[in-house]
N, C-alpha and C positions, 0 to 999 in steps of 0.2 A: 537415611530416612527413605523408605520405599514410597514411590509415588502412587497415590490411589487413583483408581479409575473412576470416572464420573458416570454412573449409569444413565443419567439423562442424556449426557453428550453422546454415549454410545448408542442409545436408541435413536437419537436424532440422526446420527451418522449413518445408521443402517437404513434409514428412510431417505437418505440422500441430502439431508439438510445439515448444515454446520453453522452454528452462531459465530464461528471463528472466521474472520476475514483474512488474517495473516498471522503466521507464526514466526517468531524470531528466536534464535539461539544466542544467549549472552553468556560469556565466560564468568564463572564464579570467581569472586575475589578471595574467598577463603580456602577453596579446594582447587589446587592446580590441576588442569586437565579436565575439570568438570564444566558442564554448561547447564544453564537454566533456561527453561522455555518460558517465553512470554508471549501471550496471545492477544491480539487485537480483536475484540469482539465487535459485532455489528452495531451495538449500542455505543460504541466509542470507548468502552472501558478496557483497561489492560488487566490481565490476570497473570500471575507468575507462580511457577511451581516451588520457589524457594520457601524457607521457613517463615519469613516475614509475610510473603505473599499468601501463604496458606492461612494466615490470620487477617487477610485483607488490609494489611498495612502497605504503605509505599515502601518500595525497596530500590536498591541500586539498579537492579536489572530493568525495572519499569521505567526508571528515570533515563536510563541509556536509550531505550526504545523511544520514549517521548522525545528526547533530544533529536533522534534520527527523524522522526515523523514531522517535527516542527521544521526541519531543514528542507522539507520537500514542498514543491509547488503542487497544491491539490486542486484538481479540476473534476467537476461532476459532469458527465455526459448523459443525455436522455435517450439517445438512439444509437443503433448499430446498423450499418449498411454494408451488406455483402461481406460481413465478417470484419469490417473495419469501423474504427471510431475516428471522428474528426475533432480536432481542437483548434482554437484560434492561434495563428502564428505568433501572437504576442507572447503567449505562454512558453512556446519553445524558445523564442529569442531570450526571454527572461531567464529560463533554466540554464541556457548556455552562457549567458552573461554572468550569472551569479553562481555558477558551478552547482546547481541544485538538481536533484532528481525530480521527475514528473510522477505524481501519483494520481492516476486517473481512475475514477469510480464510475461504475455503471451497474445498476440493479444490485446494490449491496456487495459488490465484488470489486476488487481493485487490481490494477495493473501498474506496476512500478517500473519506470524506464530510467535507469541510471543516466545521469547527464552525459557521460562519456560514450553512451550507446544511442543517443537520440538520432543522430544522423544516419546511423546504420539501420535503424528500425523504421525510419520514414518510408512509407510506400507510395506516397503521392501528395499532390497539393492541388487545391481547387484551381480551376482554370481562371475563374474571375473572382474578385473579392466579394465578400458577403457583408451586408449592412448589419451592424449591431442594432438590435431593436431598442436598446436602452440609451445609447449615447450617439447613435447614427454614425459611428466611425466604421470604416471599411476594414475588414480583416480577410486574410486568406485562411482557408482551413488546411491544416496538415493532417494527413491520414496515417494511421498505424493499424496493423492487424491486431484485433482484440485477442489477448490472451491473458486471463486472470492469473495473478501471482499466487499460486497455491504452494509453491515450494517454500522451505524454510530458508530464512536468511540468517546468517551469522554475523553478529555485530561485535566489534572489538573496541 
């Protein structure tokens, strides 16, 4: 089955806008060596290029991606400073303790930091703790250079 191109997606891409946040490659169960593309859209929906996905049904490939996304610690940040984002240290500790990836969202884009690379990607820590405005707890901020995850990820 030949993949059809979507003219609306092509038009938006030409204008520099993409409704896709992240693209995943998932191996086909029925065709050895073939991969299906699953896209995570800005509205949170998943679409897959397999036969079931073309009829908007749930499929194996979307379920694999959903499992992967549920296994991440999701953090939404509201600001970028000198190309860096800051997240509370409690999220970094949680990710390392539970062996989970960090999924950091900023302006409808995401950056995924695999748990095994968190220490390598840290570029700084706040000198003083910051008071949480909701529960008055003190947290340090851990800084990472912001780099949205636009590349495809292969899931097995």
